[in-house]
N, C-alpha and C positions, 0 to 999 in steps of 0.2 A: 332727502328724498328716500322714502322707505315704504315698504309694504306693511300696512297696518292691520289688514284683515284678510283672511282667506276663506272662501266659502265654496262648497261643492254639493251637488245634488244629483241623485241618479234619476234620470227621466226615462220612462218606458218608451219604446218605439211603438208607434201606432200601426195597427193592421195585422192580419192573419195571413202571413205569407211564408213560403218555404222555398229552399233550393234542393238540390239533390241530396244535401247532407244535413242541413240545419233548418229547423222551424224557428222563426224569429218572434214567435208570440210572447216569449218570456224575456226577450232581450231589452237591455237598457244601455244608456250612455252617460258618462260623468260630465256634467257641465260644471266648469270651474271659473271662479271669479278671483282675481288678485286686486284687492281694494288698496289704494295708495293715499299718501298724505298730499299728493299733487291735486290742486283744485283747477278745474276748468269750467267756466260758465257756471260757477257757484256750486259745482258738484265734484266729488272726488273722482280722479281719473281711475278707471277700472280696466284691467286686462281680462278678456274673456276667451275661452277656448273649450274644446271638449276632446275626447280621446277617439275620435273617428267613429265608424259604424261597424258592427259585426263582432265585437269581441267582448261585450258586456261593459257595464260601468265598473270602475275600479275604486270604489269608495274605500274598501278595506286597505288596499296597499297605499292609497293617498293619505288617508286619515291616521293610520297606525305607524307608517314608516316615512314616507317622503315628505308630507307637509309639516310634521314636527321639526325636521331638519331645517327646513326653510324658515319657520318661525323662530327657531333659536339661533340663526345666523346673524352676525353683525350686519346691519343694513349696508354699510359701505362695501363689504366683501362681495355683494351681489351686483355692484355697479361697474361700469367700464373705467378705464384708467382716468378718464376726464371727470368721472362723477356725474355725467350729464344724462345717462340712460342706463337701463338694466342690461347686464351682459348675459345673454342666453346661455353661453357656455359655462359661465360661472355659476348660474342658478342651477343648471343641469348637474354640474359637479357637486354642487352642495346637496341636492336632494339625492344623489347616488352615493353619497359617502358610506363606506363599509358594505356596499353591495358587491357581491362576487361577480366575476365576469361569466359570460355564458348565460344559458337559461333564458333567453330572450323571449319572454311570453307576455303575461299581463303587465308585468312591471314596465315593459317598453311603452305601453299605451298610457299607463298612469304618468310616467315621466314626461311623455310627449304633451299630455294636456298642460302641464305646468310650463314647459318650454314654449309652447305655442302661445300660451297666454302672455308670456314675456314679450314676444314678437308683436302681439296685439297692443300691448302697453307702449312699446317704443314707437310704433306707427302713430298711435294717438298722441304721444308726446311731439311728434312732428306735424300733427294734424294732417296726416297723409294716409292714403290707402296702403294696406300691408304690401300689396304687390310692388308699389313704388319703393317702399322702405327696404324690402327684400332686394330688389334690383340695385339699388345704390349700395347696400351693404356688400353685394357681391360683384361690384364693378361693372354692372350691366346698365344699359340704357333704361331710363325710367319712362320712355315713351311707350304707350300701351298699343299693342297690336291685337286683333281678334284672336281668340283662343279656340282651337278645334274642340268640339264637344260632341258627345253621343249621349242618348238617353238610355240609362240601364234600367232593366225591369224584366218582364218576361218570366216572372216567377210562376210557381205552381200554386194555384188557389184551390181552396176547398170547393167541392162540386156544388155546394149550396151557395156559394158566394155570388153567383150571377155574373162574375167576370169572365171575359174571354181575352185571349192573347191579342187577337186582332183589334179589339176595341181599346185595349190598353195602349198599344203602339199608335193607333190613330189619335188618341188623346195627346200623346207626346208630339206627334206630327202637327196637330193643331196648335201646339205651344210654340212651334218654330223649329223642332228638331227634325233632322233628316237622316240621322244615323242612330242605330239602336244596338242594344245587346239583350240577349235573352238566355235563360237557363235550360240546360239539358242534363240528362243523367237521372232524373227523378221519375222517369216513365220508361216504357219500353222503347227499343230502337225505332220501331215502326211508328209509334206515337210521337216521339221526338222529331222524326223526319217530317210527319204531318204538321207539327207545330212550327217547324222551320219554314215549310212551304207557306203556311198561313202568315207567318211574319214577313216573308218575302213579298207577299201581295201588298204590304204597306211599305216596306223599305225600297222595293222597286228592283234592287239588284244585290248580289251577294256582298259586294265591297262596302255596303252600308249596313251590314248586319254581322255581329260577332256573337259567338256562342261560348258559354261558360259552364263547365262541368263541376266546378267547385271541389276539385281534387277527388272526385268519386271513383274513377276507373282504375283498374289494373291495366297492364300494358296490352293484354290481349283485347280487352273492351275498348280501350282508347284507339287502338289500331283499327278495330272494326268501325267505330264511329268516324274516325278520320277518313277511311276509305268510303263510307257511305255519304259523307258530306262533300267529298272532293268536287263533285260536279256542280255544287252551288257556288264555288269560289268565294267563300265567306271572308270577312275581314280578318278574323283570327279565331283560333281555337284556344280557349282559356283554361288554365289549370286542369289539364286532362287527368293528372294523377296527384298523389300526395305532394304537397309543396316542397318537401325535402327529398323526394325521389328524383334527384337530378338525372339519374340514368334513364328513367322513363321519359322525362321531358326531352332529353337528348334523342332518344329513339323515335319519338313522335316527330320532333323537328326534322330528323333525318329521312322521315318518309317523304318530305318535300311536297305535301299535299295542301298545305296552307301555312300562313304565319302562325306562330304560337305566342301565347301571352302567359306570364306568370310573375310572381313576386309579391303579391299583396299580403302573403303570409310569411314573408322574410323580414325580420325586425332588426337586423344589425348589418353593419358593413361587411363583417366577416361572412355572414350568410350570402350576401350578394356576391362576394369574391368567390365563394364556393359554387354558386350558380354559373358564374362566368367560366370558371375552370372546367366544370363537369356537365353542365346542362345543355350544351350544344346550341346556345342561343346565337343566332346569325345577325351579323352587322347589317344595318340598313333594312331589316325585315321584321324581326320579332320584337315583341313588346314587353317592357318592364313596367310592373304595376305596384312597386313598393309604396307604402303609404306613410308620410311623416307622422301622422297622428297615431300610428300604431308602432312606431319605431324610433322613440326617443325625441322626435321633433325634427326641426330643419336642420340642425347641425349635423346629426347623424346621416340625414338624407343627402346633404351635400357631399359628405364622404362617400356615400354610395355612388353618386353621380361621378365623382372623381375616379372611383374604381372602373366604372363603365367606360369613361372616356379614355383612361390609360390603356384599356383593353381593346380600343378601337371602335367602340360603340358611340353613337350620337345621343345626346340628351333629347333629341327629337324622338327617340324611341321610348321615352318615358311618358306613361299615362297613368298617374296615381290613381289607386283605388280610393273609393270614398264617396264621391258623388256629392260634395258639399261645398260651401263657400270658402272654407279655409284652403282646401286644395285648389280651388279655382285661383285664389291669389297666388298660391305657391307656383302653379304652372305659369301664370302670366309673369310673375316676377323673375322666374328663373329661366324662362325661354324653353320650357319643355314642349313635347309634342302636342299634348292636349290632356283633356280630362273627361271623366264621366260625370253625369249628373243623375240624381234620383228624383225626378220632378213628381213622381206619383207615389213613392213609397218612403219608408223609413222617416217619416215625420216624427218630431219637428225638426230634425237635422237635415234630412235629405233635400237636395235641390237648392236653388238659389233664391235670392230676394227679387221682388219685382223690379228693383232698380237695375238688375243685371239683364242686358238685352240679348236675347237669343234670336239669331237670324240665320236661317240656313243651317249650316253645320258649324257655327261659330258662336261664341258668347263673349261678352265684354263685362268685366266686373265693374261695379260702381266706384265712385270716388269718395265714398264714406270713410272716415278714419278707421284704421285698424281693418279687421276682417269683415266689417259691416254686419256682424251677426245681429245687431240691434235692429237692422232694417228688415230682417226676415219676420213676417207676421207670426208664423208659427212658434218662433223662439222669443218674441218680444214679451209675452206674458211670463213664461218661465224665468227670463232674465230679470224682469221687474220683481218677481216673487223672491228670487235668490237674493236680490240686493236690498229688499225692504226690511 
């Protein structure tokens, strides 16, 4: 049982959208396939994954450093002790050989794409959805319960695009979503307050609307925004300042004006430990958004959860960044608080497949083997082309 071919392609994200810091017009994502000598239904078994959304494709790191190590490894060294499945930890250790600690940036996403593809492979070996494989691997019940979900969007569009924030959120509501997230910090305070009020006409109440500044603000501006938004009683205030400015995060949390959310740009267990020590995150209230697809995969993410739980936080406070199928399965399998969805942006990766049922504020992943990426219409053609 061995990996016989590895394929990667950088796929551009569709759409002309921007947040307060980044324009995504030039962004892309690495779609990765691990082709094996295991045959199912007359075809080779293939593990599929990608390195989440928002940090560019990682073709260079994958092709020049990580994937050659995987190709040169003894096939048996990548399997578990029984030789019956691939061991994600051993695969990750293989591709990270001779990599120095620290500097958790693009490498973390490149490695994650490989590790996640191994989880997809193992689930397909069991002919099981990834959430069930994850649950069993971590001693959890493999009975599926609905996952809390919100639709993320509310980006800044070019004036000529013809889009409006209210129209965007109404489209999400028509898809079955009842909770939403929008961007702030890319316009004046008064304009952002107007946009929040426009969004609230769709959301209905502040508890169904979160706002995300994408790390744009200094402490003074973050405080001004927090005070201006206090009366709306919003679901949370996300990434008010630089992701590594734990003191700013602590100061905003100590204002006590709303829950805060952060973590999507922390890529290691040690970064999360520092957030816990210095970031002022409150048990039972604030939200952790670390993304396995940007942080070495599920193994490192499990260590992050262990850090949180040992410090008195609940895994129910975890809402991974990403808004895609892979993280939906991770949330369902690990019993996390919920996840976001990108039903209208970041195609072909954003959002879920039609087989995933969105009702009210919950979603159910499908029972397709693995992460079910092949069920997503926007991804089916790129996957077919990658494997042809």
